[in-house]
N, C-alpha and C positions, 0 to 999 in steps of 0.2 A: 346584190347591189350594195347592201349595207357593209359587207366585208370590204368591198372595193373602195368605199369612201372613208374607211376607218382611219386612213393616214392623215386626213385633214379634219377629223372630227374635233369640234371645239375651236377651230381657227377660221376667222373670216377670210374670204378669198383675197381681199385686198392685202392682208398681212402676208399671205403665202406668196403673192406676186412680188411684194416688196422684198421679202427674204431672198428669193431667187434672183431677182433683178439686181440686187446689190452684189451678188456673186458673179455677175457677168451677163445676165440675161438668160431667158428660157432656152434659146437655141444653142448658146454656148454650153449650157449645162446639159442639154440633150446630147450633143455630140460627145461631150466628155464622158458621160456615163454609158453611152452606147459603145465607145471605145473600150471602157473598163469592162463592160459585159462580154465583149468579144475576147478580151485578154483572159478573163476568168474562164470563159468557155474553152479556150485553147488549153489552159492549164488543166482543166477537168478532163478533157479528152486525152491529153498526154499522160496524166496520172492513171486514168482508167486503163489505158493500153499497157502501161508499165506493170500494173498490178495483175492484169490478165496474163502477161508473160511470166511473171513470178509464180502464179498459181499453176500454170501449165507445166513449168519446169519442176516445181515442188511436188505436185500431185500427178506426175507422169503416169498415164494409163488409167487414171481414175476419172471416169466420165460422170457428168451430172446432166440432168435434164435441162435443155435450153428453153428459155422463156422468150417468146416472140410477141411482138405487139403489131397487129395489122391495122390499127386505127391511127397511125401516126399522120399528122397533117402534111399536106403538100404545099409547096410554095405557090402563092397566089399570082395571078397575071400582073405584070409590071411591078414586081416586088421592090421594096426599098430595103435598106440595110436592116431596118427593124424587123421587117417581114422575114428576111433571111435568118436573122438572129433567133426569132421565135421558133422557126422550123428546126434550126440546128440544136437549140436548147431542148426542144421536145424529144428529138431523136437521141441526144446524148443522155437525157434523163431516163429514157427507157432502157438504154444500154447499162447505165449505172444500176438501175433497179434490178436488172437481170443478173448483173455481177454480184450484187449483194445477196440475192437469192442463192446464187451458186456458192458463195462463201458460207452461208448458213448450212447448206447441204454438206459441205466439206468438213465443217467443224462439229456438225451434229448438235448444235445448240443455237437457240435464237440469239441474234445480235442484240446489242444493247439498245434500249428503247430510244436513246438519244440519236442513234444512227438512223432509225426509221423516222424520227421526228424531223431531222435535217432533210431527209429525202422528201418528206411530205411538204415541208416549208418551201423547198426549191420548186416543187411541182405547183404549189399555190402561187409562187412568185411569177412563174411562167404564165399561168392562167390570168393573173391580174394584168400583166404586161400585154397579153393578147387582147384582153377586154378593153384596155385603154387605147390600144391601137385601133380597134373596131369603132370605138366612140369617136376617135379623131377622124376616121374616114367618113363616118356617118354625118358628122357636123361640118365637114369640109365644104360641102356645097352650100350649106346655110351661111357659113362665114363669107363665102364669095358673094352671095346675094345681099347680105345685110352689112357686110364689111364690119363685122363684130370682132375687132382685133382683140379686145379684152377677153372674150370668150375663147378665141383661138389660142391666146396665151395660156389660158387656164387649162385647156386640153393638153398643151405641151407640158405644162407644169405637172399635171397628173401623170403623164408618161415619164417624165424625169424621175419622179418619186418611185414609180414602178421599176424603172431600169436600175435605180440605185439599190433597191431591195433585191433585185434579181442578181446583181453583181455580188452582193454580200452573201446571199444564200448559196450561190454557186461556189464561192470561196469556202464556205463552211462545209459544203458537201464534199469538196475535195479533201478536206481535213479528216472528216469522219470516215471517208472511204479508206484512208491510210490506217485509221484506228481499227476498222473492221479487218483489215489485212493482218494486223498484229494478233487479233483474236483467232484468226483462221490458221495461221502458220503453226506447224507442230512445235512444241516446246523442246528446246535442246536437252539432250540426255546428259546428265552429269556423269563423267567417267573419271575415276581416280587414276592418276598416273602410275605406271608400273614402277617407276623409279622411286616415287614416294612410298609405295608399298614396301619396296625392298629396304629402303632406309629405315622405315618404321620397324620392320622386323629385326634389323641389325641392332638398332638402338633400344630394343625392348628391354626393360628392366632399369634403364637410366632415366632419371628425372630431368626434365627440360629446365634450363635456367630462366626461361621466359614464361613458364607455366603460371597461369593465373592472370596474365596480362592480356589486354585486347588492343588491337591496332586498327585504325581506319585509314584507308588509302584515299 
């Protein structure tokens, strides 16, 4: 609970409401960051599929153990766009985690700690968004009975902050996944051109007019 409230630690609720209301209101902000989360999720899915295709082509015939997750959440009854997003993000997160495990097996060395940190932060962002959504549902009936619009706005604001962080961590995960690919792909082997070897042999014994100079392209 303390982790989930850390985003607003030290700030009064009235100040938070004023900050977001000045930017267009809670609902406008909610729709904006919800769309941003979907866009980042699509980018993550596209990048993950592209990397899987590259690995399959590069390491043709080399199999690695598949990691499956049987505890993935299902879409609740009468789902909203936020509910669909949470399920999609959870499923994609599991696929990315499996892909990173596969890359570690292929390169035979642990991936950089920052890659795992980004994966964990993305997972935490999903959990926080899910918790905020559950709080909103739990308080919805109370809002209808008491007409507590201020409390309802506060629930939306908390969800807005969670979605904003989820969009940012999804974008970061997409970046580190590309970095992990660079670590996994085999390094190109430097080969000396045959023509260069021949010229070097023919000119052996002659000093070069540019010897001792260095050039940068």
